[in-house]
C-alpha positions as CSV (number, residue, x, y, z in Angstrom):
1,M,-0.7,22.3,-12.6
2,I,-0.6,20.9,-9.0
3,D,0.3,22.7,-5.8
4,P,3.1,20.6,-5.0
5,A,2.8,21.4,-1.5
6,L,-0.6,19.0,-1.9
7,Y,1.5,15.9,-3.1
8,I,4.4,14.3,-0.4
9,P,5.6,10.9,0.9
10,T,3.8,9.2,3.6
11,Q,5.8,7.1,6.2
12,R,4.8,3.3,6.7
13,Y,6.9,1.0,8.6
14,G,9.7,3.6,8.3
15,K,9.3,3.7,4.2
16,P,8.9,6.9,2.4
17,N,7.5,5.7,-0.3
18,I,3.7,5.8,-0.6
19,W,2.4,9.3,-1.5
20,N,-0.2,11.0,0.0
21,L,-2.4,13.7,-0.9
22,K,-3.0,15.7,2.0
23,R,-6.0,18.4,2.7
24,L,-3.2,21.7,4.4
25,L,-5.3,23.2,7.5
26,G,-2.5,25.3,8.6
27,D,0.6,23.4,9.5
28,A,-0.4,20.0,8.0
29,P,2.4,17.2,8.8
30,E,4.5,16.0,6.0
31,Y,4.9,12.5,7.6
32,L,2.6,10.1,8.9
33,D,3.5,7.1,11.1
34,Y,1.6,3.8,12.3
35,Q,0.1,2.4,15.3
36,C,-1.3,-1.0,15.7
37,R,-4.2,-2.1,17.4
38,Q,-3.6,-1.9,21.2
39,G,-6.3,-2.0,24.3
40,G,-9.6,-2.9,21.8
41,R,-8.7,0.3,20.1
42,P,-8.4,-0.2,16.4
43,S,-5.1,0.2,14.7
44,F,-4.2,4.1,13.0
45,Y,-2.3,6.4,11.4
46,Y,-1.3,9.8,12.9
47,P,1.3,13.0,12.3
48,K,4.4,11.7,13.3
49,G,5.3,12.4,16.7
50,N,1.5,13.2,17.4
51,P,-1.0,10.1,17.8
52,S,-3.3,12.4,19.5
53,Q,-4.2,13.1,15.6
54,P,-5.2,9.4,14.7
55,L,-6.6,8.8,11.0
56,Y,-8.4,5.6,10.6
57,S,-8.5,3.3,7.7
58,F,-11.6,2.1,6.3
59,S,-11.0,-1.5,7.6
60,Q,-10.4,-0.3,10.7
61,I,-14.0,1.4,10.8
62,K,-16.1,-1.1,8.8
63,S,-15.1,-4.1,11.3
64,T,-16.1,-1.8,14.1
65,V,-19.4,-0.9,13.0
66,E,-20.2,-3.9,11.4
67,P,-21.5,-5.6,14.1
68,I,-24.3,-2.4,14.6
69,V,-25.8,-1.4,11.0
70,D,-25.3,-5.5,9.9
71,P,-25.3,-7.8,12.9
72,D,-25.9,-10.7,10.1
73,A,-22.3,-10.6,8.6
74,Q,-20.7,-12.3,11.2
75,S,-22.4,-15.4,11.6
76,N,-23.5,-15.0,7.4
77,L,-19.6,-15.4,7.6
78,Q,-19.4,-18.0,10.3
79,R,-22.1,-20.3,7.9
80,W,-20.6,-19.7,4.9
81,R,-17.2,-21.5,6.5
82,D,-19.1,-23.7,8.2
83,R,-21.1,-25.0,4.7
84,V,-17.5,-25.0,2.7
85,G,-15.2,-26.2,5.2
86,E,-12.1,-24.1,7.0
87,D,-9.3,-25.1,4.4
88,E,-11.5,-24.4,1.5
89,A,-12.5,-20.9,3.2
90,N,-9.2,-19.9,3.2
91,R,-8.0,-20.4,0.0
92,I,-10.8,-18.7,-1.4
93,C,-10.3,-15.6,0.7
94,N,-6.3,-16.4,-0.7
95,E,-7.4,-16.3,-3.6
96,S,-9.2,-13.4,-3.9
97,K,-6.4,-11.5,-1.6
98,S,-3.5,-12.4,-4.8
99,A,-6.1,-11.8,-7.7
100,G,-6.9,-7.8,-6.0
101,E,-3.0,-7.6,-5.7
102,M,-2.3,-8.6,-8.9
103,G,-5.0,-6.2,-10.5
104,H,-4.1,-3.1,-8.1
105,K,-0.8,-3.7,-9.7
106,A,-1.8,-4.1,-12.9
107,L,-4.2,-1.0,-13.1
108,E,-1.1,1.1,-10.9
109,N,0.8,0.1,-14.0
110,W,-1.8,0.6,-16.9
111,S,-2.3,4.4,-15.2
112,Q,1.4,5.0,-15.8
113,N,1.4,3.8,-19.7
114,K,3.6,0.4,-18.1
115,P,3.2,-3.2,-19.2
116,L,0.9,-4.6,-16.9
117,G,3.0,-6.8,-15.3
118,L,3.6,-10.8,-14.9
119,C,0.6,-12.8,-14.3
120,S,0.3,-16.4,-12.6
121,M,-1.4,-18.8,-14.6
122,D,-4.4,-19.5,-11.5
123,M,-4.6,-15.5,-11.9
124,M,-5.7,-15.0,-15.3
125,G,-9.2,-15.2,-15.8
126,Y,-9.1,-11.7,-13.1
127,R,-6.1,-10.5,-15.3
128,Q,-9.3,-11.0,-18.7
129,G,-11.7,-9.6,-16.2
130,L,-9.7,-6.7,-16.0
131,E,-8.2,-6.1,-19.5
132,N,-11.6,-7.2,-21.5
133,H,-14.3,-5.1,-19.0
134,V,-12.9,-2.9,-17.3
135,L,-9.8,-1.0,-18.8
136,P,-11.5,-0.5,-22.6
137,Y,-13.7,1.7,-20.5
138,L,-11.4,3.9,-18.8
139,Q,-9.3,7.1,-19.5
140,R,-6.0,8.2,-18.4
141,G,-3.1,10.5,-19.3
142,E,-4.9,13.3,-19.2
143,S,-3.5,16.3,-16.8
144,S,-6.4,16.6,-14.7
145,L,-5.8,13.1,-13.8
146,S,-2.6,13.6,-12.3
147,V,-0.9,15.9,-9.9
148,V,3.2,17.0,-10.3
149,D,5.8,17.9,-7.1
150,D,7.9,20.2,-6.2
151,N,10.7,18.7,-8.5
152,G,8.3,18.7,-12.0
153,E,8.1,14.9,-11.6
154,V,4.2,13.6,-12.3
155,Y,2.2,11.0,-10.8
156,V,-1.0,9.8,-11.5
157,L,-3.7,9.6,-9.2
158,S,-3.6,5.8,-8.3
159,E,-2.8,4.4,-5.2
160,V,-2.6,7.5,-3.7
161,F,-3.8,8.2,0.1
162,V,-6.4,11.0,1.1
163,A,-6.4,12.2,4.4
164,D,-9.3,13.8,6.2
165,F,-8.4,15.2,9.0
166,D,-11.4,16.7,10.7
167,R,-13.4,13.0,10.1
168,N,-9.5,11.0,11.5
169,F,-10.1,9.1,8.3
170,I,-7.4,8.3,5.8
171,G,-7.7,5.8,2.4
172,R,-6.1,4.5,-0.4
173,L,-7.9,5.2,-3.1
174,D,-7.2,2.7,-6.3
175,L,-7.9,5.3,-9.3
176,V,-8.7,8.6,-10.5
177,T,-9.8,8.0,-14.2
178,R,-13.0,9.1,-16.7
179,I,-15.4,6.6,-17.4
180,N,-15.9,6.3,-20.8
181,T,-19.5,4.9,-21.6
182,E,-22.5,5.9,-23.0
183,F,-24.1,6.2,-19.7
184,C,-21.5,8.3,-17.9
185,D,-20.4,11.5,-20.2
186,N,-16.7,11.0,-19.6
187,R,-17.1,12.4,-16.2
188,R,-14.0,12.4,-13.8
189,V,-14.8,9.3,-11.0
190,L,-12.7,7.6,-7.8
191,L,-12.4,3.8,-8.6
192,E,-12.5,1.1,-6.9
193,L,-11.4,-2.5,-7.7
194,K,-12.0,-5.6,-6.8
195,G,-11.7,-9.0,-7.0
196,G,-13.8,-12.2,-6.7
197,R,-14.8,-15.8,-7.9
198,S,-18.2,-14.9,-9.0
199,P,-20.6,-11.7,-9.7
200,K,-22.3,-11.5,-5.8
201,K,-25.6,-10.2,-4.9
202,L,-26.1,-6.2,-4.1
203,E,-26.2,-6.6,-0.5
204,Y,-22.9,-7.8,-0.5
205,M,-21.7,-5.4,-2.9
206,Q,-23.0,-2.7,-0.7
207,P,-19.4,-2.1,1.5
208,H,-17.5,-1.4,-1.6
209,F,-19.6,1.6,-2.8
210,I,-19.5,3.0,0.3
211,Q,-15.7,2.6,0.8
212,A,-15.2,3.9,-2.2
213,V,-17.7,6.9,-1.5
214,A,-15.4,7.4,1.9
215,Y,-12.3,7.9,-0.7
216,Q,-14.3,10.0,-2.9
217,Q,-15.0,12.3,-0.2
218,A,-11.7,12.3,1.7
219,F,-10.6,13.2,-2.6
220,N,-13.5,16.3,-2.8
221,T,-12.1,17.6,0.9
222,V,-8.8,18.4,-0.8
223,A,-10.2,19.8,-3.9
224,D,-12.8,21.8,-1.8
225,A,-9.3,23.6,0.0
226,Y,-7.7,23.8,-3.3
227,P,-10.3,25.0,-6.0
228,D,-7.5,26.3,-8.0
229,Y,-5.5,22.6,-8.6
230,L,-7.7,20.3,-8.2
231,E,-11.4,19.5,-9.1
232,S,-13.8,17.7,-7.4
233,L,-15.0,14.0,-8.8
234,D,-18.0,13.6,-10.0
235,G,-18.8,10.1,-8.2
236,V,-17.2,6.6,-8.2
237,A,-17.0,3.7,-10.3
238,I,-16.6,-0.3,-8.5
239,A,-14.5,-2.5,-11.0
240,Y,-15.0,-6.1,-10.5
241,M,-12.8,-9.1,-12.2
242,Y,-13.8,-12.4,-11.7
243,R,-12.0,-16.0,-12.2
244,D,-13.8,-17.1,-15.0
245,G,-12.6,-13.8,-17.2
246,N,-15.7,-11.9,-16.7
247,G,-15.8,-8.4,-15.5
248,A,-18.8,-5.6,-14.3
249,L,-18.1,-1.9,-13.9
250,I,-20.6,0.3,-11.9
251,P,-20.8,3.6,-11.8
252,I,-22.7,5.4,-9.2
253,F,-23.9,8.8,-9.6
254,G,-26.3,11.7,-8.4
255,E,-29.4,10.4,-5.8
256,E,-27.8,6.9,-5.9
257,L,-24.3,8.7,-4.8
258,E,-25.9,11.1,-2.2
259,E,-27.2,7.6,-0.6
260,Y,-24.3,5.7,0.0
261,E,-23.1,9.2,1.2
262,Q,-25.5,8.9,4.0
263,Q,-24.5,5.4,4.8
264,W,-21.1,6.4,5.2
265,E,-21.8,9.5,7.5
266,Q,-24.3,6.9,9.8
267,W,-21.1,4.7,9.6
268,L,-18.7,7.6,10.5
269,D,-20.9,8.4,13.5
270,C,-21.5,5.3,14.7
271,F,-18.0,4.6,14.8
272,H,-16.5,7.7,16.5
273,D,-19.6,7.0,18.9
274,L,-18.2,3.3,19.8
275,L,-14.3,4.4,19.9
276,G,-15.4,7.5,22.4
277,G,-16.5,3.9,24.6
278,V,-13.5,2.3,24.1
279,Q,-11.8,5.3,25.0
280,A,-13.4,6.1,28.7
281,A,-13.4,2.3,29.5
């Protein structure tokens, strides 16, 4: 049984309806609040009443460091938008966003043994990709994939905030699960779900891998602080669902995982250096 103190509500926009698996270092905050972007400083979460202890999301870190670690990213994006046209580019982006929202809700429902939920016709291909190429290889219902709150309620580790106060990082993971495939040996992973119109080249998937590793490291920080209650994760897995009904599940372990961990460390170092410059200015 998990220490109930690890699992607490996180306040966002005044609504304490998101749960936070937190790392306790002395007196950790009970609630987190949110500060929108101001004066060039990225938006951040912070312990309620203490904005001097910020927690930055992966998207804020990525957008800040990308011009440094991948100088061609913005120009490549603009060339794509110029090629397909602004209206079509916006339509594609909105479709991917809708697919992600549908997929994440369906994944959360699945993890709780609930029906996947309604799906519009234009999202049906993505849903089929999730159902046929991702879910059959995932495991749910195991005690090591859930936590118990102080009222005895069981919550699966899906759509959970993980915070690392030492690194000023916070992220909301999609799912902790086991991968039931021949080569994964039923190992526990942090799964990150993405939707796309079609498979992408490896270079475009790299940020997805780094994002999953960032969440996994934050989760393992909590697990390392509470080894009697939580077990560290073995790796990560990226799940893709595509418009045509196909999908892919990409697990990452061992040396490959270490390489992405090193890249994440470099991103964090770069982010804090750049943030220090903004604050000094």
